[in-house]
C-alpha positions as CSV (number, residue, x, y, z in Angstrom):
1,M,-0.1,0.0,-0.1
2,S,1.0,3.7,-0.4
3,W,0.9,5.8,2.8
4,Y,0.2,9.3,3.1
5,G,0.6,11.1,0.1
6,K,0.3,14.6,-0.3
7,I,-1.5,15.5,2.6
8,I,0.3,18.2,4.1
9,G,-0.8,21.9,3.3
10,G,-3.2,22.3,0.0
11,S,-5.1,19.0,0.5
12,L,-5.2,19.0,4.5
13,G,-6.9,22.9,4.0
14,A,-9.5,21.5,1.5
15,I,-10.6,19.1,4.1
16,F,-11.6,21.4,6.9
17,G,-11.5,25.0,5.1
18,P,-8.9,27.8,6.2
19,A,-7.8,26.5,9.1
20,G,-5.8,24.2,7.4
21,A,-3.9,26.7,5.7
22,V,-1.7,28.1,8.7
23,A,-1.0,24.5,9.5
24,G,1.4,23.4,6.6
25,A,4.1,21.7,6.9
26,S,5.1,23.4,9.9
27,F,4.3,20.7,12.2
28,G,7.2,18.6,11.1
29,H,9.7,20.8,11.0
30,Y,9.8,22.8,14.4
31,Y,8.7,22.3,17.9
32,D,8.5,24.5,21.3
33,N,11.3,23.4,23.7
34,K,11.1,23.9,27.6
35,T,12.2,27.7,27.1
36,G,9.6,28.3,24.8
37,K,12.0,29.0,21.8
38,T,11.5,27.5,18.5
39,V,14.0,25.4,17.4
40,K,14.7,22.8,14.6
41,Q,13.7,19.7,15.5
42,E,16.7,17.0,15.6
43,K,16.8,14.0,13.8
44,K,16.7,10.9,15.7
45,E,17.9,7.3,14.9
46,P,15.1,4.9,14.0
47,T,14.3,2.5,16.6
48,P,15.8,-1.2,16.1
49,M,12.7,-2.9,14.7
50,A,11.6,-5.6,11.8
51,P,9.6,-3.7,8.4
52,E,6.6,-5.6,9.0
53,E,6.5,-4.8,12.7
54,R,6.7,-1.0,11.7
55,R,4.6,-1.3,9.2
56,R,1.9,-3.1,11.6
57,I,2.3,-0.7,13.8
58,L,1.6,2.3,11.3
59,F,-1.5,0.5,10.3
60,E,-2.9,-0.2,13.4
61,S,-2.0,2.5,15.5
62,T,-3.1,5.1,12.7
63,F,-6.9,3.9,12.8
64,F,-6.8,3.1,16.4
65,M,-6.2,7.0,17.0
66,F,-8.4,7.9,14.2
67,A,-11.0,6.1,16.0
68,K,-10.2,7.1,19.5
69,V,-9.7,11.0,18.4
70,A,-13.5,10.7,16.5
71,K,-15.2,9.0,19.6
72,A,-13.7,11.7,22.1
73,D,-16.6,14.1,22.2
74,G,-19.3,10.8,22.6
75,F,-19.7,9.9,19.6
76,V,-18.4,9.5,16.0
77,S,-20.4,11.9,13.6
78,E,-20.9,11.2,9.6
79,E,-18.9,13.7,8.8
80,E,-15.9,12.2,10.8
81,V,-16.4,8.7,9.1
82,K,-16.6,10.7,5.8
83,T,-13.2,11.9,6.4
84,I,-11.2,9.0,7.5
85,K,-12.6,7.2,4.3
86,T,-11.3,10.1,2.4
87,F,-8.1,9.3,3.9
88,M,-7.9,5.3,2.9
89,L,-9.5,6.2,-0.6
90,E,-7.3,9.5,-1.4
91,H,-4.8,9.7,0.5
92,L,-3.7,6.5,1.9
93,N,-4.6,4.6,-1.5
94,L,-5.8,1.9,0.8
95,N,-7.4,-1.3,-1.7
96,A,-10.4,-2.8,-1.0
97,E,-8.9,-5.7,1.7
98,S,-7.0,-3.3,3.6
99,R,-9.7,-1.0,3.9
100,K,-11.8,-3.7,5.3
101,K,-9.2,-4.3,7.8
102,A,-8.7,-0.8,8.8
103,T,-12.2,-0.2,9.2
104,R,-12.8,-3.5,11.2
105,L,-9.6,-1.9,13.7
106,F,-11.5,1.4,13.9
107,N,-14.7,0.0,14.8
108,E,-12.9,-2.1,17.5
109,A,-11.1,1.0,18.6
110,K,-14.0,3.1,18.7
111,N,-16.2,0.4,20.8
112,N,-13.4,-0.3,23.3
113,D,-11.8,1.4,26.4
114,L,-8.0,0.6,25.6
115,P,-6.4,4.0,26.5
116,F,-5.1,6.6,23.9
117,E,-1.8,7.0,24.7
118,P,0.3,3.8,24.7
119,V,-0.8,3.6,21.3
120,C,0.5,6.9,20.7
121,L,3.8,6.3,22.5
122,E,4.0,3.0,20.4
123,F,3.6,5.1,17.3
124,T,6.0,7.7,18.2
125,K,8.4,5.0,19.3
126,A,8.6,3.3,15.7
127,Y,8.6,6.7,14.3
128,Q,10.3,9.0,16.1
129,H,13.2,9.0,13.4
130,D,10.9,10.4,10.7
131,P,9.1,13.6,11.5
132,T,7.2,14.0,8.0
133,T,5.4,10.9,9.2
134,L,4.5,12.2,13.1
135,A,3.6,15.2,11.1
136,Q,1.3,13.8,8.5
137,T,-0.4,11.4,11.2
138,F,-1.2,14.7,13.8
139,E,-2.3,16.7,10.7
140,M,-5.2,13.7,9.8
141,L,-6.3,13.4,13.5
142,L,-6.9,17.0,13.3
143,A,-8.7,16.7,10.3
144,V,-10.6,14.1,11.6
145,A,-11.4,16.7,15.0
146,L,-12.4,19.1,12.7
147,S,-14.6,17.7,10.1
148,D,-17.6,18.4,12.3
149,G,-16.9,22.1,12.8
150,L,-16.1,21.9,16.0
151,L,-13.2,21.0,18.6
152,H,-14.2,19.7,21.4
153,P,-12.1,19.8,24.5
154,A,-11.8,15.8,24.6
155,E,-10.4,15.6,20.7
156,D,-8.5,18.8,22.0
157,A,-6.6,16.8,25.0
158,L,-6.0,13.8,22.7
159,L,-4.2,16.3,19.9
160,L,-2.4,17.8,22.6
161,T,-0.6,14.5,24.0
162,C,0.1,13.8,20.1
163,L,1.6,16.9,20.0
164,K,3.6,16.3,23.1
165,N,5.0,13.3,22.3
166,F,5.4,13.4,18.6
167,E,7.8,16.8,19.7
168,L,5.7,18.9,16.7
169,N,5.4,22.6,16.7
170,A,2.5,23.8,19.4
171,Q,2.6,27.2,17.7
172,A,0.8,26.1,14.4
173,Y,-1.7,24.2,16.3
174,E,-2.3,27.1,18.7
175,S,-3.7,29.2,16.1
176,I,-6.3,26.8,14.7
177,R,-6.9,25.7,18.4
178,R,-7.8,29.3,19.5
179,D,-10.4,29.5,16.4
180,C,-11.8,26.4,16.7
181,L,-12.3,25.5,20.9
182,P,-15.5,27.3,21.6
183,E,-15.8,29.3,24.8
184,V,-19.0,28.1,25.9
185,D,-20.1,30.2,28.4
186,P,-21.1,33.1,26.3
187,L,-23.6,30.6,24.8
188,Y,-25.0,29.6,27.6
189,K,-25.5,33.5,28.5
190,I,-27.5,33.6,25.0
191,L,-29.6,30.9,25.8
192,S,-30.0,32.2,29.7
193,C,-28.8,29.1,30.8
194,S,-26.1,28.3,33.1
195,P,-23.5,25.9,32.1
196,D,-24.4,23.1,35.0
197,C,-28.2,22.9,33.2
198,S,-29.5,20.1,32.0
199,N,-30.4,18.7,28.4
200,D,-33.6,19.1,28.8
201,E,-33.2,22.5,30.3
202,L,-31.1,23.7,27.8
203,K,-33.6,22.2,25.3
204,K,-36.4,24.2,27.1
205,A,-35.1,27.3,27.1
206,Y,-34.1,27.3,23.5
207,R,-37.8,26.4,22.3
208,Q,-38.9,29.1,24.7
209,L,-36.4,32.1,22.9
210,S,-36.8,30.4,19.4
211,K,-40.4,30.9,19.9
212,D,-40.1,34.6,21.6
213,Y,-37.8,35.7,18.8
214,H,-39.4,33.8,15.6
215,P,-39.7,36.2,12.7
216,D,-42.9,34.7,11.7
217,R,-44.0,35.7,14.7
218,L,-42.9,39.6,14.3
219,A,-44.1,39.6,11.0
220,A,-47.4,39.3,12.7
221,Q,-47.3,41.9,15.0
222,N,-46.4,44.8,12.3
223,V,-42.9,45.7,14.4
224,S,-40.6,48.5,13.1
225,E,-37.7,47.4,10.7
226,G,-34.9,48.3,12.9
227,V,-36.8,46.1,15.5
228,R,-37.1,43.2,13.1
229,Q,-33.5,43.2,11.9
230,L,-32.4,43.3,15.7
231,T,-35.1,40.5,16.3
232,E,-33.7,38.5,13.3
233,Q,-30.2,38.0,14.5
234,K,-30.9,37.6,18.1
235,F,-33.0,34.6,16.6
236,K,-29.9,33.7,14.5
237,Q,-27.5,34.0,17.6
238,I,-29.9,32.0,19.6
239,S,-29.6,29.0,16.9
240,E,-26.2,29.2,16.4
241,A,-25.5,29.2,19.8
242,Y,-27.6,25.8,20.3
243,S,-26.3,24.2,17.6
244,T,-22.8,24.5,18.9
245,L,-24.0,23.3,22.6
246,C,-25.9,20.3,21.1
247,K,-22.8,19.4,19.5
248,F,-20.2,19.9,22.8
249,R,-22.5,18.1,25.0
250,N,-23.6,15.1,22.6
251,I,-27.1,16.1,22.1
252,R,-28.6,14.7,18.8
């Protein structure tokens, strides 16, 4: 099988939009040391290992980590599955037999309770000499996490684990993280709820506010153009806040 192909840069951007453009090849070329300075990554010697074992780790670890990142927020979305299938077909160039095996590995990892970090460390040990493979793997994991339009804190935690173990450039991730990791407290305020409210309370608040600010209701009241525009903006904020919190809370 032909692994990874041209994932860095353009193809990453095509998967999850402009955020991909700021990543590019930078993950694999530099990392932040303990002093906070960005330094060139040192090339390490390969860990002694049979080629077949290295390839096994590459295949099995990749789909294990895909599954754990996809399931980190509580469920695997259709968008995440679509992204992984795209990688199988267009970037990893897996044949039918390999795709079947990859799907089985993904489903097993998705449904078991095995921890993420030991597999991540095994992968790191096998490819510590190859920062390009580490960087490309991280970028695929990042694409999976962002494919549903939201970076969940649990996904973020796994990605940070990869950055640390792979010794990649954290600065390249921080800009994406700032844009995609939601600040949820303001969203609860829009819905007049507290962060510790139940899902039923959140739904009830949304339904009431959605009813109060629905454009059709105001159209029947013959309000001024200024009030209509403000109300439509509020209705949009309510809908967007609820949609994001539903993703955050795994409300389907």
